[in-house]
N, C-alpha and C positions, 0 to 999 in steps of 0.2 A: 504494500499499500504506500502511496505517495501523498504527502500533504504539503501545502504551501501556506506559510503564515508570514505576516508582515506588520509593520507599523508605519503609517504614512500620515504626515501632517498636511502636506500640500497635494497629495495625489501622485507624486512622482514614483515613489516606491510601489504604490498600488498598481500603477501602469506596468511596471516590470513584473510584479507578482502575477498579474493577470496573463501576461505573455508566457511566463514560466509554467503557470498552472494549465494553460491551454495546451502547451507542448506535452505536458504530462497527462493530459486528459482528466484533470480534476478542477475544482473550483478553489481559487485563492480565498483565504479567510483572514480577517484582521486578527491581530494578536489579542484583541479584546474578546474574541469568541471563546467558547468552552475549550478546555484543554485537548491535547492531541489524543486520539484514540490509540492506535498502534500504527506507527509509520516506519516502514523499512528505510525510506528516504524522506527527510524533512527539509524543505527549503525554507530558510529564515531570512527575512529581509528587513532592513532598516536604514537609517541615516545617522549622521552625527549632528547633535544639537549642543552647542556650547562645548564642543570637544568630547561629548559622551553620547552613549545611546539613550534613547528615550526611556523614562521610567516604566511606561507601559510595556515596552519590549523586554526590559529587564525582569519585570514581574512575570511575564509569560514564560521566559526562559527558565525562571526558578521553578516552574511547574513541570519541567521536563525531566525524564529519567532514562538511563540506558536500557531499562527494562521495556520501555515503550517506544524507543527511537533507535533504529539501526545506525543511521549516520545522518549528519547535518551538512547541507550545502548552504553557504552564505552568499547573499546578494545585497548590494547597497546602491543608493543614489545619494551622493553627497559631493559637495564642492572640494572636499579634501582629496588631493590627488592619490592618496593611498587607500581611499575608500574607508569603510567602517569595519572591514574584516577583523583586524586585530582586536578591536574593542568587543565586537560580538563574539568572536572566538573565545576571548578570555571569560566572558560570562558563561558560554556553553561548556568550556573546560571545567569550570567550577561545579557543574552538574555531572561531570564524568562522561560527557558525551563524545562520541567520535566525530570530529569535525574534519571534513574534507579540505585539502589544501587549495584546490581549485575553486576560485570564487569569481563572481561577476560584479563589476562596478562600472557605473557611469555617473556623470554629473546630473544633478537635478534638471538642469537646462536641456539636456539631451534625452532624458528619460522617456519622453513621449514621442521621440522621433522614430522614423522607420528604421534607421541604422541601429539604434539601441534595441529595438524590438527584434531585429534579425540576429543580433549578437546574443540577446537574452535567450531566444529560442534555441540557438546553437548550443549555448551553455547548458540549458536544461536537457537537451537531447544527449549531450556528451555525458553529463552526470548520470542520467538514466541508463545509458549504454554501459558505462564503466561499472555501475553498481547493480546491474540487473539481477545478479545472483543472490541478492539479499532477500 
C-alpha cells in the first residue's frame, strides 16, 4: 500500500503531492487527516517555514511507527536550495523510520509548473519501482 501525506500553507506542496499520488494511483491527504493505516511506501511532503518544518507536519510524523510504515520518501517545495529533506528526515529518524535517500525538491514558485509536475511524476515512479518488493 502507498500513501501520500503533506502539509501545505500556500498550495505548492499540495500540488506536488497530488502529482505524486496520481502516479501512485492513490489520493494525497493532508497531514491533518487521520493517521496512516499501513503503508509499504509513504511519501511525506512539506516546506521550511522560518528554517524549520511546520508544527502540523511534525505532529503527524510523531504518529508514525516502523510497524506501520515500510519506508518514507520525502518531497518538498521551499525556497531553500537544499530543500527540506534534512529537517524532515531528522524528524522521521526520531521515529525509527527507514527514510529513502532519493528525494524530490522544487521551489514554491515552480511547484505548479508543468516541468515540476513531470519531475515529480518521474520521482514517484522511480520510488515505486525501486521499492516495489515491499
